[in-house]
N, C-alpha and C positions, 0 to 999 in steps of 0.2 A: 482718191478723188477720180471721177471719171472725166476724161478729157473729151469734150463734145466736138472737138475739131482735130481729127487724126492728122498726123503729119508724116506722110509716107516717105518723105525725103530724110527724116530723122534730124532736121535742124532744131536747135533749141534757141532761145532768145540770146543766150550768151555766145553760142557758137556762131550764129549769124552776125552778131555785133562784132565778134572777133574779126570776121572778114571786113566789115566796115572799118575797123580800126587800122587795117592795113592800108586802106585808102586815105583815111583821115586820122593820122597818128595822134595819140594823146600828147598833151603838153603840160608843162609844169603849171600853166595858168588855167588848166581845164577847170570849169565851174564845178564839175562833179567831184573833183578831188581837192578843191580849195578848202582851207581850214575855216572853221566856223568863226564868224565875226561877232556873233552874239555872246555877251559875257556871261549870261545866265543859262546854266544847263537845264535840260528837260528832265523829266522823271519817267520811270518805268515800273510796272509791277515787279515785285522781287520775291525770292524764296530764301530760305535758311539753308546754308551748306556748312555744317559744322557750326563754328562760332561766327561765321561770316554771313552777311546778307548780300546776295548777288542778284542782278537783274534776271528776269525770266527770259530775256533774249541775250545770248552769249555770242560774241563774234567768233566765227570759226577761222582757223588759219590756213586751210587748204589752198585758197587762191594765192596767198602770198608765198606758198611753198611750190606753186606750179602744179597742183593737182586739180584739174578741172573735172575729172571723171567724164570727159566729153570727147575731146580730140587732142592730139599731140600739139597742134598749132595753137589752140586756145591755151593749153597749159604753158606753152613757151611764152605767149603773149602775157599771161599772168605773171610768170616769173621775171620777165624783163620789166614789167611795170613796177612791181613791188620792190623798189630799192629800200634801203634802211630809212631814207628820208620820207619816202611815201608811207612806209609802215608806221612811222612815228606820227605822221599827219592823219593817217587812218585811225589810229588809236585815240588821238585827240578828238577826232570827229565823233567817234563812237562814245567817248565820254560825255561830250556835249549833248548827245541824244539820249543820255541816261543809261547807256550800256556800261555796267561796272565790272564785267568779266570778259576775258579773251582767252580762247583755248587754241593751242597749237602744239605741234611737235617742235622739237629743237632744230634750228639751223643757225649758221653764223649770221645770216641775214636777218633772221627774226631776232636773234640776240641783239644785234646792233640797233635794229629798229626799236625794240622795247627800251633799250637804254636811252636812246635819243628822246623817246617820248617822255620818259621819266625825268630826263634833264629839263624838259619843258613843262613839267608840273603834272604829267599824267599819273593818276593813281589807280588805274584799272587793274583788277586782280588778274593774275596769270594762272591758268590751269594748264599744266603740261601733259601732253599725251606721249608716252614713251614706253620703252622696254629695253632690256639689255641689248637688243639688236639695233636700237635706234640711237641712243645717246647714253652717256655715263651720267651718274648723279653729279659728278664733278663738273660737268658741262652745264647741267640744268640748274643747279642750286644758286649760282650767282644771279640768276634772273628772279630769285625770290618767289618761286611759285607758292600758292597756298595749297596746292593739291597736285599730285601726279597720278595719272590713270594709266593702267597697263593697256597697251595699244591693241585694238580689236583685230588688226590684221595678223597679229601674233597669238592673241588669245585663242581665237577659234581653231586654228590648226593644232595648237597644243592640246586643246580639249579633244579634238578628233583623233589625236595620237595617244590619248591616255596620259598626257603629261600635264594635266591641269595643276598639279602641285607646284610647278614652276611658277605659275601665275599667283597662286596663294602665297608662295614665298616672297614674290616681288611685293605684294600688298603689305606683308609684314616689314619688309625693309623700308618701304616708304613711311610706315608708321614709326619705325625706329628713328627716322629723320625728323620726327615731330610734325609731319605734314599730313593732310587728309589724303586718303588712299582710295582709288576707284579702279574699276575694271570696265573696259570698253568691250562690247560684243556686237556682232551683227545677227547672232543666232538667238532667238527668244528662248529656245530650249536651254542654252548655256545660262541664260539669266535665271531661269527656274532652278537649275542645278546649284548655282551658287547660293541661292536663297535656301534651298533644302539643306545644303551643307552647313549653313550658318556662318559663312565667311564674314569676317569683321570688316567689311568694306564700308566706307562712309557714303558712297554714291556709285551709281553706275552710269556709263555712257552707252546709250542704246540706239542702234541704227534702225531707221524705219525700213531699210531694205537689206536683205541678206546678201551681201556682196562677197561672202567668203565660202559660198558653196563651191564644191569641186566641179570640174567639167563632167564627171561621171554622174554626180548628183543632179546637175542641170539636164543632162541628157535623159535621165530616168524620169525627171519631173516633167520634161517637155516632150515625152513620147519618142525619144531617140533623136530629136532634132539637134543639129549643131548650131552653136551661136557664136557670134562675133562680138568680142568686147564684153563689158560688163552688162549684166542683165538686171533690169529694175521691174519686178513683177508687182502689178497693181494690188495683188492680195497680201503682199508682205507687210505693209504698215498695220493692218488689222491684227495680224499674228503678233507683232511686237507690242503694239499698244495694249493688247489684252494682257500680256505678261507684265507690262509696266504697271498696270493698275492693280496687279496682284501683289506686287512687292511694296514693302513699307518704306524703304529707303528712297532718297531722291534720285530720279533718273534725269539725265541730260540727254534729250532726244536729238539725234542729228540726222542729216540727209532728209529733212522733212520736205524739201523741194525736189527730191530726187536729183540732186546736183544740177539744179537749174531747169530740169525738164517740166516742172510745175510752175515755172516763172515766165512762161511764154507770153502771157498777157495778164492784165490786172485782175480780171475775174478768176482765172485759175490760180494766180498767186494768192489772192485773198482767201479762196476756198481752201488752199493748202494750209495756211496759217490757222484758219477757223477750225479745220479738222484736227490739226495737231493739238492745239490747246483744248479742244473739246475732248480729246481722246486720252490725254495724259492726266496725271493727278494734279491738284493744286500745289503740291509741294515739288513739282517738276519744272524744268526749264527746257528751252530749245537752243541748239547751237546752229547757227546759219552762217555759211560762208558768204561774204559780200565782196563784190568787185565794182567799186564806185567810179568806173571809168566813163561809162556811157549814160548813166543815170545815177541819182543819189540813192543807191540801194540801202545805205545805212538809214536815212530818214524814212524811206518807204517801209522797211522791215520794222523799224522802231514804232512807226505809226500803227502798223498792223498788230504789233504786240500790245500797245496800249488799247486797241480796240477789242481784241480777242483774249489777251492774256490777263486782263484786269478783272474779269468776271469771277475768276476762281482764285486770283492771287491778291496779295496786298500791294498797295502803292507806296513807294518809298518817298 
């Protein structure tokens, strides 16, 4: 999506609000993080993932693990906010809004939060993003995931090094556990390769932005220019969504908001959701990280999914 209001200072809604949070710290009684009081849950359009039906909006776990993809200060703010108690509260709020799936890598804090949520009656499905470099199956399995996806930050370098069979072997091991198996990638060409090879994956996790390019690849792409930090190219989403539409298996698209860069204002946020659902298949879903400290991002994103995700999806 084209941003009509360039931001030369590089601020995002979330990084700006992080600074405000320093002046006005969050509290346990914050309205944005308060548990829902309404007893009746809402509904969202959904897709099929194996034998499961999951909402087309999946809650992403990066904020609760301190990965803002923006600044070290915001990442720390997120990590300090998401205690196990707040993770449980967040998941219960997601369920109330009709979100029936949650995706995250493993951490002890995520583990404790998921367990607390389940103790309070939360039945949200857990999709784990992992690899041998992130967590063992012994750590992950007690959380009863319905699926495990090989981590894209490991997938893409292995493909680049010609070691893609390690990723394929991981898929086979996940299937041996009786779980749905997926592969995450930031590179649309890797998505095409797995399809061409006929890998027996159940779904893909597909990043709208290729964040695993090497520095040499970026320099070549940008005419020798050196860059600072992660690079979000406006042309990347079209490259990935074109590949997504070519594969038959479900794709779970993530970074649809460019890690908050397309959430600066309501118009840009709405355009990003509309573009995402318009550009993927009816059998696909989106994964969105939400940070419900300064506004009710869970309700906002659920409402946009009802508006733009229902046209090509079924309503549960």
